[in-house]
C-alpha positions as CSV (number, residue, x, y, z in Angstrom):
1,M,8.7,-1.3,-1.2
2,S,8.6,-4.0,1.6
3,A,5.8,-4.9,4.1
4,T,5.4,-2.9,7.1
5,V,3.7,-4.1,10.2
6,R,2.4,-1.2,12.4
7,S,0.6,-1.8,15.7
8,I,-2.8,-0.7,15.3
9,E,-4.6,-1.7,18.1
10,G,-7.0,0.8,19.5
11,Q,-7.3,2.9,16.3
12,D,-10.3,4.2,15.2
13,E,-11.7,3.9,11.7
14,A,-10.3,7.2,10.6
15,S,-6.8,6.3,11.3
16,L,-7.1,2.9,9.5
17,L,-8.6,5.0,6.4
18,R,-5.6,7.4,6.7
19,E,-2.8,4.3,6.8
20,I,-4.6,2.9,3.9
21,N,-4.7,6.4,2.0
22,N,-1.2,6.9,2.7
23,A,-0.2,3.5,1.3
24,L,-2.2,4.3,-2.0
25,R,-0.4,7.6,-2.4
26,G,1.8,7.8,-5.4
27,L,1.2,4.6,-6.4
28,R,1.0,4.1,-10.1
29,F,1.7,0.3,-10.6
30,G,1.4,-2.2,-7.7
31,A,-0.9,-3.1,-5.0
32,V,-2.0,-2.6,-1.3
33,E,-3.0,-5.3,0.7
34,I,-4.9,-5.5,4.0
35,T,-4.7,-8.3,6.5
36,V,-7.4,-8.7,8.8
37,H,-7.3,-11.3,11.8
38,N,-10.2,-11.6,14.2
39,G,-12.1,-8.8,12.5
40,Q,-9.1,-6.2,12.8
41,V,-6.7,-4.9,10.5
42,V,-3.3,-6.2,11.6
43,Q,-1.2,-5.5,8.6
44,I,-0.9,-2.9,5.6
45,E,1.4,-3.9,3.0
46,R,2.2,-1.7,-0.5
47,K,3.9,-3.7,-3.0
48,E,5.1,-1.1,-5.9
49,K,6.2,-2.1,-9.4
50,F,8.7,0.0,-11.6
51,R,7.8,-0.4,-15.2
52,L,10.8,0.2,-17.6
53,Q,10.4,0.8,-21.4
54,S,13.4,0.7,-23.9
55,P,14.3,4.0,-25.4
56,A,12.6,2.7,-28.8
57,T,9.3,2.2,-27.5
58,R,9.4,5.3,-25.1
59,Q,6.7,8.0,-26.0
60,A,7.2,11.4,-25.3
């Protein structure tokens, strides 16, 4: 998933936490990066990794 920039000016803390929770939802491997500028959250970026295993090493 690529970076998403949303206008969050004027949002309250609950809205920011909801956006962070949405970015974390379902994430198994990866990272969520929160960018802050002048004391305000300006970007939430989700990087997701998909781990692939060969059939010989896969566990049932």
